[in-house]
C-alpha positions in Angstrom: -0.7 -14.5 -27.0 1.3 -14.2 -23.9 3.4 -17.3 -24.4 4.2 -16.0 -28.0 5.6 -12.7 -26.5 7.7 -14.6 -24.1 9.4 -16.8 -26.8 9.9 -14.1 -29.1 11.7 -12.0 -26.4 13.8 -14.9 -25.4 15.5 -15.0 -28.7 15.4 -11.4 -29.7 18.5 -9.1 -29.8 19.3 -6.9 -26.9 18.1 -3.9 -28.7 14.7 -5.4 -29.0 14.6 -6.2 -25.3 15.2 -2.7 -24.2 12.3 -0.3 -23.5 10.9 1.6 -26.4 11.8 5.2 -26.0 10.8 8.1 -28.2 11.7 11.6 -28.4 8.7 13.4 -29.7 10.5 16.9 -29.2 12.9 18.5 -26.9 10.1 19.0 -24.4 8.3 15.8 -24.4 9.6 12.2 -24.3 7.5 9.0 -23.7 8.0 5.4 -23.4 6.2 2.2 -23.1 7.4 -1.0 -21.4 5.8 -4.3 -20.5 6.7 -7.2 -18.3 5.5 -10.8 -18.6 6.2 -13.8 -16.1 5.0 -17.2 -15.8 5.5 -19.1 -12.4 5.2 -22.6 -11.4 5.7 -24.6 -8.1 5.5 -28.2 -6.8 5.2 -29.0 -3.0 6.5 -31.7 -0.7 3.4 -31.8 1.4 3.4 -32.3 5.2 0.1 -31.6 7.0 -1.8 -29.6 4.3 -2.4 -30.7 0.7 -0.8 -27.9 -1.6 -1.5 -28.3 -5.2 1.1 -28.1 -7.9 0.4 -25.0 -10.2 1.7 -23.3 -13.3 0.1 -19.7 -14.0 0.6 -16.2 -15.4 2.3 -14.2 -12.6 2.3 -10.8 -14.0 1.3 -9.2 -17.4 2.1 -5.6 -16.8 1.9 -2.6 -19.3 3.3 0.9 -18.3 3.5 4.3 -20.0 5.9 7.0 -18.7 6.0 10.6 -20.1 8.5 13.4 -19.4 7.4 17.0 -20.1 8.9 20.4 -20.0 12.5 21.6 -19.9 15.0 19.3 -17.8 12.3 16.8 -17.8 10.4 18.9 -15.0 7.3 16.9 -15.0 6.8 13.2 -15.3 3.7 11.1 -15.4 3.1 7.3 -15.2 0.2 4.9 -15.9 1.0 1.5 -14.8 -1.7 -1.5 -15.0 -1.7 -5.3 -14.7 -3.8 -8.0 -16.2 -4.3 -10.8 -13.7 -6.5 -13.7 -15.0 -7.2 -11.4 -18.0 -8.8 -8.7 -15.9 -7.3 -5.2 -15.4 -5.8 -4.1 -12.0 -4.6 -0.5 -11.4 -1.0 -0.1 -10.3 0.8 3.1 -10.5 -0.8 6.4 -11.6 1.1 9.4 -10.5 2.3 12.9 -11.7 6.0 14.0 -10.5 7.5 17.5 -10.2 11.1 18.1 -10.1 12.6 21.3 -8.8 14.9 23.0 -11.6 18.6 22.1 -10.9 17.9 20.5 -7.8 17.2 16.8 -6.7 14.0 17.5 -4.9 10.8 15.9 -6.2 7.2 16.1 -5.4 4.9 13.1 -6.5 1.1 13.0 -6.2 -1.1 10.2 -7.0 -1.4 6.3 -6.5 2.0 4.6 -5.7 3.9 2.6 -3.1 4.9 4.6 0.1 8.6 4.6 0.5 9.0 2.7 3.8 10.0 -1.0 3.5 12.8 -1.2 0.7 12.0 -4.9 -0.2 8.3 -3.9 -1.2 9.5 -0.8 -3.1 12.2 -2.4 -5.1 9.7 -4.9 -6.6 10.1 -8.0 -8.2 8.5 -7.3 -11.8 12.2 -6.6 -12.8 14.4 -8.7 -10.8 16.8 -7.3 -8.4 16.7 -10.2 -5.8 17.2 -13.7 -6.7 14.1 -14.6 -4.6 10.9 -15.0 -6.6 8.7 -13.8 -3.7 9.3 -11.2 -1.1 10.0 -12.4 2.5 7.1 -13.0 4.9 8.1 -9.9 6.7 6.5 -8.0 3.8 3.1 -8.7 5.7 3.7 -5.2 7.4 4.0 -3.5 4.3 1.3 -1.6 2.2 1.0 -2.0 -1.5 -0.1 1.3 -3.3 -1.9 4.2 -1.6 -3.2 7.6 -2.7 -0.9 10.2 -1.5 1.9 12.8 -1.7 5.6 12.2 -1.6 8.6 14.6 -1.0 12.0 13.3 -1.9 15.4 15.0 -1.7 18.6 13.1 -2.3 22.2 13.5 -3.0 24.7 10.7 -4.0 25.2 9.5 -0.6 22.1 10.4 1.1 18.4 10.8 0.8 15.2 11.9 2.8 11.8 10.7 2.0 8.6 12.1 3.6 5.1 10.9 2.5 1.5 11.4 3.5 -1.8 9.5 2.2 -5.2 8.2 2.5 -6.8 5.0 1.6 -5.8 2.7 -1.2 -8.0 1.5 -4.2 -7.9 -2.1 -4.1 -5.3 -3.8 -1.7 -6.9 -6.1 1.0 -3.7 -7.2 2.8 -4.2 -5.5 6.0 -7.8 -4.2 6.1 -11.0 -6.6 5.7 -13.1 -6.0 2.8 -15.3 -2.9 2.6 -13.1 -0.8 4.9 -10.4 1.7 4.2 -6.8 2.1 5.4 -7.4 5.5 6.9 -4.4 7.8 6.7 -0.5 7.3 7.0 2.6 9.6 7.4 6.0 8.1 6.8 9.7 9.2 6.9 12.8 7.4 5.6 16.4 8.4 5.8 19.4 6.7 4.0 23.2 7.2 3.7 25.7 5.3 1.6 29.0 5.8 3.5 30.9 3.9 0.8 29.7 4.6 -2.8 31.8 3.3 -5.8 30.8 1.8 -9.1 31.0 -1.8 -7.7 31.5 -1.3 -4.1 28.8 0.4 -1.9 27.5 0.2 1.6 23.6 1.4 2.2 22.2 2.1 5.6 18.6 3.1 6.1 15.8 3.8 8.9 12.2 4.5 8.5 9.1 5.1 10.6 5.4 5.0 9.7 2.2 6.0 11.6 -1.1 4.8 10.3 -4.7 4.6 11.4 -7.7 2.6 10.4 -10.7 4.5 9.1 -12.6 4.9 12.4 -15.8 5.7 10.7 -15.8 2.3 8.9 -14.2 0.3 11.9 -11.4 0.1 14.2 -9.7 -2.9 12.8 -6.4 -4.1 11.1 -5.5 -7.4 9.6 -2.0 -8.6 8.8 -1.6 -11.9 6.7 1.0 -13.2 4.3 2.0 -16.3 2.1 4.8 -18.5 3.0 7.1 -17.2 0.3 5.3 -19.1 -2.5 2.2 -18.2 -4.4 1.5 -20.8 -7.0 -0.3 -23.5 -4.6 -0.5 -21.6 -1.2 -2.7 -19.2 0.3 -2.0 -16.8 3.5 -0.9 -19.2 6.3 -0.3 -16.3 8.4 -3.4 -14.3 9.5 -4.2 -12.3 12.4 -7.8 -12.0 11.5 -9.6 -8.6 12.1 -7.8 -7.1 15.2 -10.4 -5.0 17.0 -10.1 -1.7 18.9 -7.2 -0.4 16.9 -6.4 3.4 17.5 -3.2 3.6 15.5 -0.2 1.8 14.4 3.5 2.6 14.5 6.0 0.7 12.5 9.8 1.0 12.8 12.4 -0.5 10.1 16.0 -0.6 9.8 17.9 -2.0 6.9 21.5 -2.5 5.7 23.0 -3.6 2.4 26.5 -3.9 0.8 27.9 -4.6 -2.6 31.5 -5.9 -3.0 32.0 -6.6 -6.7 30.2 -9.8 -7.2 28.7 -10.3 -3.8 25.7 -8.7 -2.4 24.4 -9.1 1.2 21.8 -7.4 3.2 19.0 -7.5 5.7 16.1 -5.7 7.3 14.1 -5.8 10.5 10.7 -4.4 11.1 8.7 -4.0 14.2 5.1 -2.7 14.4 3.4 -1.5 17.4 -0.5 -1.7 17.4 -1.9 0.7 19.8 -5.4 0.0 20.9 -8.3 1.6 22.9 -8.3 1.2 26.7 -10.4 -1.9 26.7 -7.9 -3.7 24.6 -4.3 -4.5 25.2 -1.5 -3.0 22.9 0.3 -5.6 20.6 3.7 -5.9 19.1 4.7 -7.9 15.9 7.9 -8.1 14.2 9.7 -9.8 11.1 12.8 -9.4 9.1 15.3 -11.2 6.9 19.0 -11.6 5.8 20.3 -12.7 2.5 23.6 -13.3 0.5 23.8 -13.2 -3.3 26.7 -14.0 -5.7 27.0 -13.3 -9.4 28.9 -16.3 -10.3 29.7 -15.0 -13.9 31.3 -11.9 -12.6 28.7 -9.0 -12.8 28.2 -6.4 -10.3 25.3 -4.1 -9.6 25.2 -0.3 -9.0 23.7 1.9 -6.4 20.6 4.0 -7.5 20.9 7.2 -5.2 17.5 8.6 -6.3 15.4 5.8 -4.7 18.3 4.7 -2.4 18.1 1.1 -3.4 20.2 -1.5 -5.5 20.2 -1.4 -9.2 19.7 -4.5 -11.4 22.6 -6.8 -12.1 24.7 -5.5 -14.9 24.3 -6.9 -18.4 25.8 -10.3 -18.9 29.6 -10.4 -19.5 29.5 -13.6 -21.3 27.8 -14.4 -24.4 26.2 -17.3 -22.6 24.4 -15.0 -20.0 24.7 -14.3 -16.4 24.2 -16.4 -13.4 23.4 -15.4 -9.7 23.1 -17.5 -6.8 21.5 -16.5 -3.3 20.3 -17.6 -0.1 17.7 -16.0 2.4 16.6 -16.5 5.8 13.3 -14.7 6.9 10.9 -14.7 10.0 7.8 -13.4 11.1 5.9 -13.3 14.4 2.2 -12.4 14.5 1.6 -13.7 18.0 0.9 -11.5 20.9 -1.8 -11.1 23.7 -5.0 -12.0 22.5 -4.1 -12.3 18.8 -2.5 -15.6 17.3 -1.6 -14.8 13.7 1.2 -17.3 13.5 5.0 -17.2 13.4 7.5 -19.1 11.3 11.0 -19.3 9.8 11.7 -19.7 6.1 14.9 -20.6 4.1 15.1 -19.9 0.3 18.1 -21.1 -1.8 17.7 -19.5 -5.4 19.4 -19.3 -8.6 18.7 -16.7 -11.6 20.0 -17.0 -15.1 20.0 -14.2 -17.6 20.4 -15.4 -21.3 19.9 -11.5 -22.0 19.7 -8.5 -19.7 15.9 -8.3 -19.9 15.2 -12.1 -20.0 15.5 -14.3 -16.9 14.7 -17.7 -15.4 14.6 -18.1 -11.6 14.6 -21.2 -9.5 13.8 -21.3 -5.9 14.0 -24.0 -3.4 12.1 -22.9 -0.2 11.6 -24.5 3.3 8.7 -23.2 5.4 8.7 -24.0 9.2 5.5 -22.5 10.8 3.9 -22.8 14.3 0.4 -24.1 15.2 -1.1 -20.7 15.1 -0.2 -20.3 11.3 -3.4 -21.9 10.0 -4.9 -19.1 7.9 -7.5 -18.3 10.2 -8.7 -21.7 10.1 -8.3 -22.6 6.4 -5.1 -24.7 7.0 -3.8 -27.1 9.8 -1.3 -25.4 11.9 2.2 -26.3 12.7 3.0 -27.2 9.1 6.6 -27.7 7.7 6.9 -28.2 3.9 9.3 -27.8 1.2 8.9 -26.4 -2.3 10.4 -26.0 -5.7 9.2 -23.1 -7.8 10.5 -21.5 -11.2 9.7 -18.3 -13.1 10.2 -17.4 -16.7 10.3 -13.6 -17.2 10.8 -10.8 -19.7 10.8 -7.2 -19.8 10.5 -5.3 -23.1 
């Protein structure tokens, strides 16, 4: 059934590919949209045997409803069906102050801290199929409350939250994340339709649930998901009191050229019998829309918009290259470090249909062994592809 939906959408008109949006009345509007993606990858093995694979990467369904005058209230339910089971994604209610760009959101969502994580890959903004390895430091969704104020050229975002529902990226199974507080500020000193500059900085404080255990865990895949697992893995870090993360980011668009980067540092503060730790990661990238499209700036979330609709009837083509790194080694913790290069191409036969091709090089140190699941010191290459549709 999923394959049938993909092929139908590929040959549909642009009108079909747009989100269904229905006005039930002046005070109630709702819409449904879905995202469907298939990924595949092959590997040039080195020390570890990595199996080629083709699988359903995402099957996502989302409902959004706006209520009240000036769409004062908005609610969203978003869920995914990995391997034909249901997984909860966004579930939140948002209130907008009348005639002001001030919002309060309550529910289950991604804290606004690390831009690459919040932009998402279900509808492509980047040419890269997977987020950079530095995404190991970001959380997925958590239960919390968020306050946002923005104008065209600046924004302030403040969030507080508790444990999440199902993410196991950082904490061991059976333990909760504890509490967090985050703050993000951005400015766009240049802001035009096809020419803009974005600068941002954020800080986040997080604690484990001390009643369940004073541990954190950081782990991440080498920017490929089809046939690899998490080579980078600190294991359970004992004696954690709290965690402070700092992030700086910059992006710019000049007509068809988009470039940017980010750096993140995390300080793991531990109790007296343990030494404190410091980890880091980051990325830089360059993207070029060969067929002449540009991308706008979305001031509400202070992030890049999607590539414009194809100018040519043959579609749009974007090329990109990214360098990223991560370092999870410090003191008594050896979670691995490594460098990654990805060369990417994205073809859009229609605005909401895309095909992505990534060639990646992973160069990891001897500690990047997945907590003993792999042979450390691996260096391998891969070719991966994605077919996706949003309708």
